[in-house]
C-alpha positions in Angstrom: -33.6 -79.2 72.5 -30.5 -77.0 72.8 -28.4 -79.5 71.4 -30.4 -79.8 68.3 -30.2 -76.2 67.5 -26.5 -75.9 68.2 -26.1 -79.3 65.6 -28.1 -77.4 62.9 -26.0 -74.1 63.2 -23.1 -76.4 62.9 -24.1 -77.9 59.8 -24.9 -74.4 58.3 -21.5 -73.1 59.6 -19.9 -75.7 57.7 -21.3 -75.2 54.6 -20.2 -71.6 55.2 -16.6 -73.1 55.5 -16.6 -75.4 52.4 -18.0 -72.3 50.0 -15.2 -70.5 51.8 -12.7 -72.9 50.9 -13.7 -73.1 47.6 -13.4 -69.6 46.7 -10.0 -68.8 48.3 -8.5 -71.9 46.0 -9.8 -69.7 42.8 -8.7 -66.4 44.5 -4.9 -67.5 45.0 -3.7 -67.4 41.4 -5.5 -64.2 40.7 -3.6 -62.8 44.1 -0.5 -63.7 42.7 -0.8 -61.6 39.3 -1.0 -58.3 41.3 0.8 -59.0 44.5 3.4 -61.4 43.7 4.5 -64.6 45.4 4.5 -63.2 48.6 1.0 -62.1 48.5 0.1 -65.2 47.3 1.6 -67.4 49.8 0.2 -65.0 52.4 -3.2 -65.9 51.3 -2.6 -69.6 50.9 -0.8 -70.1 54.3 -2.7 -67.5 56.4 -6.3 -67.4 55.0 -6.7 -70.9 53.7 -4.8 -72.6 56.3 -7.2 -70.8 59.0 -10.4 -71.8 57.1 -9.3 -75.2 57.1 -8.5 -75.3 60.8 -11.7 -73.9 61.3 -13.6 -76.5 59.3 -11.7 -78.9 61.6 -12.6 -77.1 64.8 -16.6 -77.2 63.5 -16.3 -80.9 63.3 -14.6 -81.6 66.5 -17.1 -79.5 68.1 -20.0 -81.7 66.5 -18.3 -84.8 67.6 -17.7 -83.9 71.2 -21.1 -82.2 71.6 -22.7 -84.8 73.6 -20.1 -84.6 76.3 -19.8 -80.8 76.9 -21.7 -78.1 78.9 -24.3 -76.6 77.1 -22.6 -73.2 78.1 -19.1 -74.3 76.8 -20.5 -75.7 73.8 -22.1 -72.2 72.7 -19.1 -70.2 73.5 -17.0 -72.3 71.6 -19.4 -72.3 68.5 -19.7 -68.3 68.9 -15.4 -68.3 68.4 -15.6 -70.3 65.6 -18.3 -68.6 63.9 -16.6 -65.1 64.7 -13.1 -66.4 63.3 -15.1 -67.4 60.0 -16.5 -64.2 59.7 -13.3 -62.5 59.7 -11.9 -64.9 57.4 -14.5 -64.3 54.9 -14.7 -60.8 55.3 -10.9 -60.7 54.2 -11.6 -62.9 51.5 -14.3 -60.2 50.1 -11.6 -57.1 50.5 -9.3 -59.1 48.3 -12.2 -59.8 45.8 -12.5 -56.1 45.8 -9.1 -55.0 45.6 -8.6 -57.3 42.8 -11.8 -56.2 40.7 -10.1 -52.2 41.1 -6.5 -53.0 40.7 -7.4 -56.1 37.4 -7.8 -53.4 34.6 -6.0 -53.8 31.3 -4.6 -50.4 31.3 -2.8 -48.9 34.4 -4.6 -46.3 36.4 -4.3 -44.3 39.3 -5.6 -46.5 41.6 -3.3 -49.2 41.0 -0.3 -46.8 40.9 -1.5 -45.9 44.4 -1.6 -49.4 45.7 2.2 -49.9 44.6 3.4 -46.5 46.3 1.4 -48.0 49.4 3.3 -51.2 49.1 7.0 -49.5 48.4 6.2 -47.0 51.1 5.6 -50.0 53.7 8.5 -51.8 52.6 10.9 -49.0 53.4 10.3 -49.9 56.9 13.0 -52.9 57.5 10.5 -55.2 59.3 8.2 -58.1 57.9 6.6 -56.2 54.6 3.1 -56.1 53.8 1.0 -58.2 52.1 -1.6 -57.4 49.3 -2.9 -53.7 49.0 -6.8 -53.3 48.8 -9.5 -50.5 48.8 -12.1 -50.6 51.7 -15.3 -48.1 52.1 -14.8 -47.7 55.4 -12.1 -47.2 58.3 -10.8 -50.3 60.3 -8.0 -51.0 62.6 -8.5 -54.8 62.7 -5.6 -56.8 61.7 -5.9 -59.4 58.6 -4.7 -62.8 58.2 -3.2 -61.9 54.9 -1.7 -58.4 56.1 -3.8 -56.6 53.8 -3.0 -53.1 53.7 -6.5 -50.8 53.2 -6.5 -48.0 51.3 -9.7 -45.8 51.6 -11.6 -45.6 48.5 -12.2 -43.5 46.7 -8.6 -41.8 46.8 -8.4 -38.3 45.0 -4.4 -37.8 46.0 -2.2 -39.0 48.1 -2.2 -37.3 51.5 -4.0 -39.9 53.2 -2.1 -43.2 52.2 0.4 -42.5 55.2 -2.5 -43.8 56.9 -1.9 -47.2 56.1 1.2 -47.2 58.6 -1.3 -47.4 61.4 -2.7 -50.6 59.9 0.8 -51.8 59.3 1.5 -51.3 63.0 -1.3 -53.6 64.1 0.6 -56.3 62.5 4.3 -55.3 64.1 2.3 -55.3 67.4 0.9 -59.1 66.8 4.5 -59.9 65.8 6.4 -58.5 68.8 5.6 -60.3 72.0 6.9 -57.2 74.5 4.3 -54.8 72.6 1.3 -57.4 72.8 2.3 -58.0 76.7 2.0 -54.1 76.9 -1.4 -53.7 75.4 -2.8 -56.9 77.3 -1.5 -55.9 80.6 -2.8 -52.2 80.1 -6.1 -53.6 78.8 -6.2 -56.1 82.0 -5.6 -53.3 84.5 -8.4 -51.2 83.0 -10.8 -54.0 83.0 -10.3 -55.0 86.7 -12.2 -52.4 88.4 -15.7 -53.8 86.2 -14.6 -57.8 86.4 -16.1 -58.4 89.9 -19.5 -57.5 88.0 -19.5 -59.4 85.6 -17.8 -62.5 86.7 -21.1 -64.5 87.6 -19.8 -67.6 86.0 -22.9 -67.8 83.7 -22.8 -67.9 79.9 -23.8 -64.1 79.8 -21.2 -63.1 82.3 -18.6 -64.7 80.6 -19.7 -63.2 77.3 -20.0 -59.9 78.2 -16.4 -60.2 80.1 -14.5 -61.5 77.3 -16.2 -58.6 75.4 -14.9 -55.9 77.9 -11.6 -57.5 77.7 -11.5 -57.3 73.9 -12.5 -54.2 73.7 -10.0 -52.5 76.3 -7.2 -54.5 74.3 -8.4 -52.9 71.0 -8.2 -49.5 72.7 -4.7 -49.6 73.7 -3.6 -51.4 70.6 -5.1 -48.7 68.7 -3.1 -46.3 70.6 -0.1 -48.2 70.3 -0.3 -48.4 66.6 -0.6 -44.8 66.5 2.8 -44.5 68.0 4.1 -47.2 66.2 3.1 -45.1 63.2 4.9 -42.0 63.9 8.0 -44.2 65.1 8.2 -45.6 61.7 7.0 -42.8 59.1 7.6 -39.6 61.2 5.8 -36.5 60.5 3.9 -37.6 57.5 1.7 -39.9 59.5 1.0 -37.6 62.2 -0.2 -35.4 59.4 -2.5 -37.4 57.6 -4.1 -38.8 60.9 -4.6 -35.4 62.7 -5.7 -33.1 59.6 -7.3 -35.5 57.3 -8.7 -38.4 59.5 -9.2 -37.8 63.3 -12.8 -36.4 63.4 -12.6 -33.2 65.8 -16.3 -33.4 66.5 -16.3 -36.9 68.3 -15.8 -36.1 71.9 -16.5 -40.0 72.8 -16.1 -42.9 70.2 -19.3 -44.7 68.7 -18.1 -47.9 69.5 -16.2 -49.1 72.8 -13.4 -50.9 71.0 -12.3 -47.6 69.6 -10.4 -45.2 71.6 -11.3 -41.5 71.6 -9.9 -39.5 68.8 -8.7 -36.7 71.0 -6.2 -39.3 72.6 -5.2 -40.4 69.4 -4.3 -37.1 68.4 -2.2 -36.6 71.9 -0.4 -39.8 71.5 0.7 -38.9 67.9 1.9 -35.7 68.9 3.6 -37.0 71.9 5.4 -39.8 70.3 6.7 -37.1 67.5 8.2 -34.9 70.1 10.1 -37.4 72.1 11.0 -39.8 69.0 14.4 -37.9 68.9 15.5 -36.6 72.0 17.3 -32.8 71.6 21.1 -32.8 71.1 23.0 -31.0 73.6 23.9 -28.2 71.2 20.2 -28.1 69.7 17.3 -26.6 71.8 14.7 -28.6 70.2 14.2 -32.1 68.4 14.1 -32.4 64.8 10.2 -32.5 64.7 9.4 -29.9 67.3 8.7 -27.4 64.5 6.5 -29.5 62.7 4.7 -30.8 65.7 4.0 -27.5 67.1 2.3 -26.6 63.7 0.4 -29.4 63.9 -0.8 -29.0 67.3 -1.6 -25.5 66.7 -3.9 -26.8 63.6 -5.6 -29.3 65.8 -6.3 -27.0 68.2 -7.9 -24.6 66.1 -9.9 -27.1 64.8 -11.1 -28.3 68.1 -11.6 -24.4 69.0 -13.8 -24.1 65.7 -15.8 -27.3 66.9 -16.4 -25.7 70.4 -14.9 -28.9 72.0 -12.8 -28.7 75.0 -9.2 -29.0 75.6 -9.0 -33.2 76.2 -7.9 -35.2 77.6 -7.6 -33.8 80.9 -4.3 -33.5 82.8 -4.9 -37.0 84.7 -5.1 -38.8 81.3 -2.5 -36.6 80.0 -0.3 -38.1 82.7 -1.3 -41.4 81.9 -0.9 -41.3 78.3 2.5 -39.5 78.5 3.8 -42.3 80.7 2.7 -45.0 78.6 4.4 -43.2 75.5 7.6 -43.3 77.7 7.0 -47.2 78.2 6.1 -47.5 74.7 9.0 -45.6 73.4 11.5 -47.4 75.5 10.4 -50.6 74.3 10.6 -49.8 70.7 14.1 -48.4 71.1 14.8 -51.9 72.5 13.6 -54.0 70.1 12.8 -52.2 67.1 15.2 -49.4 66.8 16.4 -50.7 63.2 12.9 -49.5 62.0 12.5 -46.3 63.3 12.2 -43.4 60.9 15.8 -41.6 61.3 16.2 -37.8 61.7 19.6 -38.0 59.7 20.8 -40.5 57.2 22.1 -44.1 58.6 25.8 -44.8 57.4 25.7 -48.0 55.2 22.1 -48.3 55.3 20.2 -48.4 51.7 16.7 -47.4 51.4 16.4 -46.2 55.0 15.5 -42.4 54.4 15.8 -39.8 56.8 14.0 -36.5 57.9 17.2 -34.5 56.4 16.8 -36.0 53.1 12.8 -34.9 53.2 14.2 -31.5 54.4 16.2 -30.5 51.4 13.3 -31.8 49.0 10.9 -29.7 50.9 13.1 -26.7 50.6 13.4 -26.9 47.1 10.0 -27.2 46.6 9.0 -24.3 48.8 11.2 -22.2 46.7 9.5 -23.3 43.3 6.1 -22.3 44.9 6.9 -19.2 46.2 8.8 -18.5 42.7 5.3 -20.2 41.2 7.6 -22.6 38.9 7.1 -26.1 37.9 8.0 -28.5 41.1 10.7 -30.8 39.9 11.7 -34.5 40.9 15.1 -33.9 43.4 18.3 -34.6 41.7 19.3 -36.8 44.4 16.4 -39.4 43.9 17.5 -42.8 42.7 16.6 -46.2 43.1 17.5 -46.5 46.7 15.2 -43.5 47.6 12.5 -43.8 50.2 9.0 -43.2 49.3 8.7 -42.1 53.2 11.0 -39.4 52.3 8.3 -38.1 49.7 5.4 -38.0 51.8 7.3 -36.2 54.7 8.8 -33.5 52.3 5.4 -32.9 51.2 3.8 -32.7 54.5 6.9 -30.3 55.7 6.3 -28.2 52.4 2.4 -27.9 53.4 3.3 -26.7 56.8 5.9 -24.2 55.8 3.2 -22.6 53.2 0.4 -22.4 55.9 2.9 -20.7 58.5 3.9 -18.5 56.2 0.3 -17.4 55.3 -0.4 -17.0 58.6 2.4 -14.9 59.3 1.7 -12.7 56.4 -2.2 -12.7 57.1 -3.4 -13.9 54.0 -5.1 -17.1 53.1 -3.7 -20.5 52.5 -3.5 -21.1 48.6 -5.7 -24.7 47.5 -3.8 -24.8 44.4 -0.1 -24.9 46.0 -1.5 -27.8 48.2 -2.8 -29.3 45.0 0.5 -28.7 43.4 2.1 -30.5 46.4 -0.2 -33.3 46.3 0.9 -33.9 42.3 5.0 -33.9 43.0 4.6 -36.2 45.9 2.3 -38.5 43.8 5.0 -38.3 40.8 7.9 -38.2 43.0 6.7 -41.5 44.8 5.4 -43.2 41.3 9.1 -42.5 40.2 10.8 -44.1 43.3 8.6 -47.1 42.5 9.6 -47.4 39.1 13.2 -47.0 39.3 13.3 -49.6 42.3 11.2 -52.1 40.1 13.6 -51.7 37.1 16.6 -52.1 39.5 15.1 -55.2 40.4 14.4 -56.5 37.1 18.0 -55.9 35.9 19.3 -57.6 38.9 17.3 -60.7 38.3 18.5 -60.4 34.3 15.4 -59.4 33.0 14.8 -56.7 30.3 11.5 -55.6 32.0 9.5 -55.2 35.2 9.0 -58.1 37.2 5.4 -57.9 37.3 2.8 -55.5 36.2 2.9 -52.5 38.3 1.7 -48.9 38.4 3.8 -46.6 36.3 2.0 -43.5 36.1 3.9 -40.4 36.6 1.3 -38.0 37.3 -2.7 -37.5 38.4 
């Protein structure tokens, strides 16, 4: 009876895989129109090939079913079904992204997608794939390296959050980082492993779930650290002030790290990322980190939450950040957002550049004049600098408001958002035009968001 039920389920799963493959074939050409050749290649090589492998796995399991133990057969079936579900979900995300981006008139939403892709392409590691919109936050990586933007988007402040998703791909691509995350997960689960190691199917499933959840939590914390390492203060500001929930003491799902631990990791990485110079009393990000920490503590106090995590956990997380930073400096130092310009490096960006732009904007806001494009911007400029300039300027305005005992102006924050959007759009356009000229073309390589304001 068990074999018959499993055989029927495998037939249903095989039909699902066939339908998925048909849909993927139709989707591939559409993806190239908006994501280019790389996006098409990722969908074809990652998603389509994965669907083919799952189809073969279904057929293979069906053929060897009579010779397998029942528990082993069900375990393999559940693995295949879970993998197929993830591929299907990813395909649906691409369809939704194409629906929003596939309009005849360039929209703000499409421009935001191009800003995200240029923002992440400024990090000198394997670039992202296709940018799509999503109705919910999710930390799970995708085969086609999709970058999810929370929809609807009203301004640019939340866009640096995509650095966290991008970091999950880098973790998977870097054996040293994966080894660290797995090692921490194994140590965490060891305390409950004897109770789960019963040898039966239920015990095996519970053990697998516990290990998977522990790995997910550590990978999530690790991705927070990498996102700061890659993009600087802009990710820290977006995550802590606009995304992390101060009222959530414990996460609803076991696969999620506590939000207060994520905030601690982000601030700790920001402070440790650039050690103070001998002539300096503090690191380049110390002032911003202090402002961000004060803001976070004020939010926690308003929610009447205790100052978490406790001291023992703080010590553990500090040691984790130290170990992570050493690994990053050893394996990915070229991808770090630099405090100062890197000699002979194009499009690297730097905190110094962001500071210059932020200073100009701050003066304009004080004088109540228009926020202009920086004079130094060109096709080599980095979108990360634009976001960092915006966040730095915001922190200065808020600090001045507190010092002068007056409310912060929402209009100033809106002006800043528009300035960051305009500057980022301008950088995208300059880069795209430069690429077109180098390719010997008269126009842009492909359709891109070319808006200059909200």
